[in-house]
C-alpha positions in Angstrom: 166.1 61.2 187.5 162.1 60.6 186.8 160.5 57.6 188.0 159.1 54.4 185.9 155.5 54.2 187.0 153.8 51.2 185.8 149.6 50.9 186.1 147.6 47.4 185.7 144.9 48.1 182.5 141.7 49.5 183.2 139.5 50.0 180.0 137.0 52.5 181.4 133.0 52.8 180.0 131.9 56.1 179.1 130.7 56.6 183.1 133.4 55.5 185.0 135.0 58.0 187.4 138.8 57.5 187.5 141.5 57.8 190.1 144.9 56.2 189.0 147.2 55.4 192.0 149.7 58.3 192.3 153.4 58.1 190.9 155.9 59.2 193.7 156.3 62.9 193.6 159.6 64.4 193.3 160.9 68.1 194.3 160.5 70.8 191.8 160.9 74.4 192.0 157.9 75.6 194.8 157.9 79.2 192.6 157.1 77.4 189.8 153.8 75.4 190.5 150.5 75.9 191.9 149.3 73.8 194.7 146.9 71.0 193.6 145.1 67.6 194.8 146.3 64.5 193.4 145.5 63.2 189.7 141.9 62.7 189.5 141.1 62.2 185.8 137.4 62.1 186.2 137.2 64.8 188.2 140.1 67.4 186.4 139.0 66.3 183.3 134.9 67.9 184.4 137.2 70.9 186.1 138.2 71.4 182.3 134.9 71.2 181.0 134.1 73.9 182.9 136.8 75.9 183.1 137.0 76.2 179.9 133.7 76.0 178.7 134.0 72.8 176.7 130.7 71.0 176.0 132.1 67.7 175.1 135.7 65.5 175.6 137.2 61.9 174.9 140.5 61.0 176.5 142.3 57.6 176.0 145.6 56.5 178.0 147.7 53.8 176.8 151.0 52.5 178.9 153.5 49.3 178.4 150.9 48.5 175.7 148.0 48.8 177.7 144.6 50.4 177.6 144.5 52.8 180.9 141.8 55.0 179.9 139.2 55.3 177.1 136.2 57.3 178.2 134.2 60.4 177.5 132.8 63.3 179.5 130.3 65.6 179.0 128.3 66.5 176.2 127.9 65.2 172.3 126.1 68.3 171.1 124.9 71.2 173.4 121.1 71.0 174.2 120.9 66.9 173.9 122.0 64.9 176.6 123.9 62.0 174.6 127.0 61.7 176.7 130.6 61.6 175.1 131.5 57.8 175.0 134.6 55.7 174.6 133.5 55.6 170.9 132.2 58.6 170.0 133.7 59.8 167.0 135.5 63.3 166.7 137.5 64.8 163.8 141.0 65.3 165.0 142.1 67.6 161.5 146.0 67.6 161.8 146.3 64.5 163.6 145.7 63.0 160.9 149.4 63.9 159.3 150.7 60.9 161.1 148.1 58.6 159.0 149.7 59.9 155.8 153.0 59.6 157.1 152.9 56.1 157.9 151.0 55.3 154.7 154.3 56.7 153.2 156.4 54.9 155.5 154.6 51.5 154.3 154.6 52.4 150.6 158.8 52.7 151.3 159.1 49.8 153.4 157.3 47.9 150.1 159.9 49.5 147.6 158.1 51.8 145.6 159.2 55.0 147.0 161.8 56.7 149.2 161.8 59.3 151.4 164.4 61.4 148.8 163.1 61.1 145.9 161.9 63.7 143.6 158.2 64.6 143.8 158.5 65.4 140.3 159.3 61.4 139.8 156.0 60.4 141.4 153.5 63.8 140.1 155.6 65.0 137.0 152.8 67.8 137.7 153.6 69.1 140.4 155.2 72.3 140.6 156.6 75.1 142.8 156.8 78.7 142.7 160.6 78.1 142.3 161.4 76.3 139.5 164.7 75.0 141.9 161.9 74.4 144.6 160.2 72.3 142.4 162.9 69.8 140.9 164.8 69.7 144.7 161.5 68.9 146.9 161.9 65.5 148.2 158.6 63.1 149.4 160.7 64.1 152.5 160.0 68.1 152.4 156.5 67.5 152.1 155.9 65.9 155.6 158.4 68.8 157.3 157.3 72.1 157.1 160.5 73.7 155.5 159.3 74.7 151.9 159.6 78.3 152.0 156.0 78.0 152.1 154.6 80.8 154.7 152.6 80.0 157.9 149.8 78.3 156.3 149.5 79.1 152.9 147.3 78.8 150.8 144.9 77.2 153.1 142.2 79.1 151.3 142.2 76.8 148.7 140.8 74.3 150.9 139.3 76.3 154.2 136.4 77.0 154.9 134.5 74.4 152.8 135.8 75.2 148.9 134.8 73.9 145.5 138.7 72.9 144.6 139.9 70.0 143.8 142.3 68.0 145.2 144.2 68.1 142.0 143.3 72.2 141.7 144.9 72.7 145.0 147.9 70.8 144.1 148.4 72.9 140.4 147.7 76.0 142.4 150.8 75.9 144.7 152.7 76.9 141.7 150.9 80.4 142.1 151.5 80.9 146.0 154.7 82.8 146.8 157.7 81.8 148.9 157.9 83.5 152.5 161.4 82.3 153.4 164.4 80.1 151.1 163.9 76.6 151.0 165.0 74.1 153.7 165.7 78.2 155.5 163.1 77.7 158.9 159.8 75.8 159.5 156.5 77.2 158.5 153.3 75.2 159.0 151.7 74.2 156.2 148.7 72.0 155.0 149.1 72.5 151.2 152.1 70.0 151.0 150.0 67.2 153.2 147.6 67.2 150.4 150.0 66.4 148.0 151.4 63.6 149.8 147.8 62.2 150.1 147.7 62.6 146.1 151.0 60.1 146.2 149.5 57.9 147.9 147.0 57.7 146.2 149.2 57.4 142.7 151.3 54.8 144.4 148.5 52.6 145.4 145.7 52.9 142.6 143.6 54.1 145.5 141.7 57.2 147.1 143.6 58.2 150.1 140.8 57.1 152.3 140.4 53.5 150.8 144.5 53.3 150.8 144.6 54.7 154.7 141.2 52.4 155.3 143.2 49.3 153.9 146.6 49.6 155.0 146.4 51.1 158.6 142.7 51.0 159.8 141.9 47.2 159.1 145.0 46.2 160.1 144.3 47.9 163.7 141.0 46.9 163.5 140.6 50.8 164.0 136.5 49.6 163.2 134.9 52.7 163.9 137.2 55.1 162.6 136.0 57.1 159.1 138.2 59.0 156.2 135.4 61.2 155.6 133.2 64.2 157.1 130.0 62.6 155.8 130.7 58.7 157.1 131.8 60.3 160.6 128.0 61.8 160.6 126.6 59.3 159.2 127.2 57.1 163.0 125.1 56.7 165.3 127.7 57.6 167.9 129.6 61.2 167.0 130.5 64.4 168.1 128.6 67.7 167.1 131.1 71.0 166.1 130.8 73.8 168.8 132.2 77.6 168.1 131.6 80.5 170.1 130.0 82.5 168.4 129.3 86.8 170.5 131.1 84.9 173.7 129.1 81.7 173.9 129.2 78.0 172.7 127.2 77.3 170.1 126.4 74.2 168.1 127.8 74.9 164.0 127.4 72.6 161.3 130.2 70.4 160.1 132.5 71.6 157.3 133.7 68.7 155.1 137.0 68.9 153.7 137.3 66.4 151.4 140.0 67.9 149.1 142.2 68.3 151.9 141.9 64.4 153.4 145.7 64.3 153.2 146.4 66.7 155.8 143.1 66.5 157.9 141.2 63.7 157.0 140.9 61.1 160.0 137.8 61.0 162.6 138.1 58.9 165.1 137.6 57.9 169.0 139.0 57.4 172.2 138.6 53.8 171.6 140.6 53.5 168.5 143.2 56.1 168.8 144.6 54.1 171.6 145.5 50.9 169.2 146.5 53.3 166.9 149.0 55.3 170.1 149.6 51.2 171.2 151.2 50.3 167.6 153.5 53.5 167.5 154.8 52.8 170.6 155.2 49.2 170.1 157.8 50.9 166.7 155.2 49.1 164.5 154.6 46.4 165.8 151.0 45.0 165.6 149.5 43.5 169.2 149.8 39.9 167.6 153.2 40.0 168.0 155.2 38.8 164.4 153.5 41.5 162.5 154.3 44.4 161.2 152.6 48.1 160.7 155.4 49.3 159.2 159.5 48.6 160.3 161.5 49.1 163.3 163.6 51.3 160.3 160.4 53.5 159.6 159.3 54.0 163.0 163.2 55.7 163.6 162.4 57.5 160.7 159.1 59.1 161.6 160.0 60.6 165.2 163.2 61.8 163.6 163.9 65.6 163.9 164.1 67.4 160.4 162.5 70.7 160.9 164.3 73.1 163.9 162.1 74.8 165.6 161.8 78.1 167.6 161.6 77.4 171.4 159.1 79.5 172.4 159.8 81.3 176.1 156.2 80.9 179.0 155.2 83.0 181.7 157.6 82.3 184.9 154.5 80.4 186.5 154.8 78.3 182.5 158.5 77.5 183.4 158.4 74.1 184.0 157.2 74.1 180.3 160.0 75.5 178.3 161.5 72.5 176.3 165.5 72.3 175.8 164.6 71.1 171.8 162.0 71.7 169.3 162.2 70.3 166.1 159.2 68.6 163.5 159.6 64.9 162.4 158.0 63.4 159.6 154.1 64.1 160.7 155.3 64.4 163.8 156.8 67.5 166.7 159.4 66.6 168.8 160.4 67.9 171.8 161.0 67.6 175.8 159.6 67.7 179.2 160.6 67.1 182.0 163.9 65.6 181.1 162.1 62.9 178.7 161.1 63.2 174.6 158.2 63.8 173.5 156.3 62.9 170.3 153.0 64.7 169.6 150.9 66.7 167.4 148.0 69.0 167.7 144.8 69.4 165.2 142.3 71.9 164.8 138.8 72.6 162.6 135.8 74.2 162.3 134.4 72.8 166.5 137.0 70.8 167.1 140.2 70.3 168.6 142.9 67.7 169.8 146.0 66.4 171.0 147.9 63.2 170.3 151.2 62.8 172.6 153.6 59.9 172.9 156.7 59.6 175.7 158.4 56.6 174.1 160.5 55.6 176.6 157.8 54.9 178.9 155.3 53.5 176.8 152.9 56.4 177.3 150.1 57.6 174.9 147.2 60.2 175.8 144.7 61.5 173.2 142.3 64.5 173.8 139.6 65.1 171.7 136.9 68.0 172.3 134.4 69.5 170.2 135.1 73.4 171.0 137.8 75.3 169.6 139.3 75.5 172.9 143.5 74.4 173.4 143.4 75.5 177.0 141.5 72.5 177.9 143.6 69.8 176.5 146.8 71.5 177.3 146.5 71.7 180.8 145.3 68.3 180.7 148.3 67.4 178.9 150.7 68.6 181.5 149.0 67.4 184.6 148.4 63.4 183.0 152.1 63.6 182.1 153.3 64.4 185.4 151.3 62.4 187.6 153.2 59.6 184.9 156.4 61.3 185.2 156.2 61.6 188.9 156.2 65.2 189.4 154.8 67.1 192.4 150.9 67.7 191.1 150.8 71.4 189.7 147.5 73.1 188.4 147.6 73.3 185.4 143.2 74.0 184.3 144.3 77.2 186.8 147.4 77.9 185.7 146.5 77.8 181.7 143.3 79.5 182.4 144.4 82.6 183.9 147.0 82.6 180.8 144.3 82.3 178.2 142.4 85.3 179.5 145.4 87.5 179.6 146.0 86.3 176.2 142.2 87.2 175.1 142.6 90.0 177.7 145.4 91.7 174.9 143.5 91.1 171.9 140.6 92.9 172.9 142.7 95.5 174.0 144.6 95.4 170.9 141.3 95.3 169.0 139.9 98.3 171.2 142.7 100.6 170.6 142.5 100.3 166.5 139.2 101.2 167.1 139.6 104.4 169.0 142.6 105.1 167.4 140.4 104.9 163.6 140.2 108.8 161.5 136.2 108.5 162.8 135.4 111.0 160.0 137.4 110.2 157.4 135.7 108.7 153.8 136.9 106.6 151.1 138.9 108.3 148.3 135.7 107.0 146.0 132.2 106.5 145.8 131.7 103.3 147.6 129.9 101.2 144.3 133.5 102.1 142.9 134.3 99.5 144.4 132.4 97.1 143.7 133.8 94.1 140.9 135.8 91.3 140.4 138.8 91.5 141.8 141.6 88.3 141.4 144.5 86.8 143.1 146.7 84.4 141.4 146.7 81.1 143.7 142.6 81.5 145.2 141.3 82.9 141.8 138.5 85.8 141.7 136.7 87.2 145.3 133.3 89.7 143.9 132.8 93.1 145.9 129.0 94.1 145.3 125.7 95.8 146.3 123.0 93.7 147.3 120.4 96.5 148.0 122.0 99.5 151.0 125.0 96.7 151.4 128.3 96.3 150.1 129.0 92.4 150.6 132.2 90.8 149.7 132.6 86.7 148.2 135.1 84.3 147.8 133.7 82.4 144.5 135.1 79.2 145.5 133.8 79.6 149.3 130.4 79.1 149.4 130.3 80.5 153.5 133.1 83.3 152.7 130.6 85.4 152.4 130.5 89.2 154.4 129.2 92.6 154.3 131.8 95.3 154.1 131.9 98.6 156.4 133.9 101.7 156.1 136.5 101.7 159.1 138.4 104.5 157.6 140.2 106.5 154.4 140.3 103.4 152.2 140.1 100.3 154.3 136.9 98.3 155.4 135.8 95.5 157.9 134.3 92.6 156.1 132.1 90.9 159.0 131.3 87.0 157.5 127.8 86.2 157.3 129.5 83.2 159.9 129.7 84.7 163.6 131.4 81.5 164.4 134.0 81.7 161.7 136.1 84.4 164.0 137.9 86.0 161.2 136.4 89.4 160.5 139.4 90.9 158.4 140.6 94.1 157.3 140.4 95.0 153.2 142.5 98.0 152.3 142.4 99.4 148.7 145.3 101.1 147.2 144.3 103.9 144.3 146.2 104.2 140.8 146.7 108.1 140.0 143.9 108.1 137.2 141.9 107.2 140.5 141.4 103.6 139.4 142.1 101.1 142.4 145.3 99.4 141.1 144.7 96.7 144.2 143.5 95.4 147.3 145.0 93.5 150.4 143.3 92.3 153.4 144.3 90.9 157.1 142.8 89.5 160.0 141.5 91.7 162.9 142.3 89.8 165.2 145.6 87.3 166.6 143.3 84.8 167.5 141.9 84.0 164.1 143.0 81.0 162.9 146.6 80.6 160.4 144.4 78.8 157.7 142.8 82.1 157.3 145.6 83.6 155.3 144.4 86.5 153.8 146.8 88.4 154.2 148.7 86.3 151.7 146.1 87.1 149.0 147.1 89.5 146.1 143.8 91.0 144.9 144.0 93.4 141.5 140.9 94.4 139.5 140.1 92.1 136.8 138.7 94.8 135.0 140.2 98.5 136.1 137.5 100.6 136.7 138.3 104.6 136.3 136.7 106.4 137.7 134.8 110.0 135.7 
């Protein structure tokens, strides 16, 4: 049994320190915990920033309808002393999916669509690779990652920033081959949330951003929140994105993704996300009472598990984090922790990571935003804050998660190093290097060009201006493309297969490192020469 804890509301300014009263500690197996001092938000966050090398972070905590904390830590931009505040805007990436789900829920409340309507009823031109799936795909299916698409399938249509329009992305879905049967298993995707965003635009007669502004942001008085990166950059208090380049944090340019806003379009602050969590925890009821953002029925729909997810087996030191159930609902992941149901989601875009989680039974909400690409900082604080409110004995999650992260990185570097060490260093390509030059085409992405620029051989994705890199020989007919934008951390193998006559049949790609974000779905490309080249 876990004790319910109440704490008086306390809204904190960016420079305030927070040491909340300790909750009664419960007995847990000492073998699964590491000694830790009592919870102190400011101390814990600042330790996490230093441990995980994160420049800045914003935290929001709500409890029983009150804002306990809305606070910034660290700096918005390396080299600039301006601090993160409660109003500092961050890109929250896939935490935007919940806003798309709620916008659809409002349309269901208004009788303009139903969760189980076929998508083609609202978007007649919508097509998936399999005609059966096209006919059977429902609005609910768009949100629940059970379409049969592989993990992150087709993400190169929008990431990194591409010149595809939203309509082009939706059209090209029909060329993306499934990885599994329809509704057979969970695999996270973004493209179908882009489709969901298009349905919102179609039913409201407005853009996704305008619809979300009018349906959600205005009623909740989320006055700082924006629905585009361009609008965020115009705000006086916004964070800069940071990525690791050569093992050092560096400021990188923002990458707008206006063609994918249904999946990743929201930019918000600790102060505003607190309002969002309180309304979600109130089942859609607005603070003034009597008015609703969405009905109680839709609140249940949004958090009802739909697609079962695999339960990971954590390392022994992290055993307390093991879930007993894990599933995806409508724009939210649902699982348990220490006997309590959690509703949560994560987000990741270049230079920004975010986490939003709620404990409905406790009316508790926690949001963590970072201006760096690090999940360990958020995960360690997530468990630390949850344990405080659930009355668990203090555990050194920062130390434990940091150790686990370092071990994972060590293993990845070892794997990459072994591959480099075991390559056939003396091997040569089957063809002259210029023979690999030319245009290659993939059914859903389109053209990729390989060309020589002086003595350098370069690969360029024609619809992705920043996805350009030098190709260096690895072994046999495999090359490595090293992207000019080193913060992508997504270098890839490029392997060519030849026809009997010596012409190139196809090229396939795969990320070198397991740490490469899954949205670089190079492995899904089936590149074939636009015009076969025969070597004389």
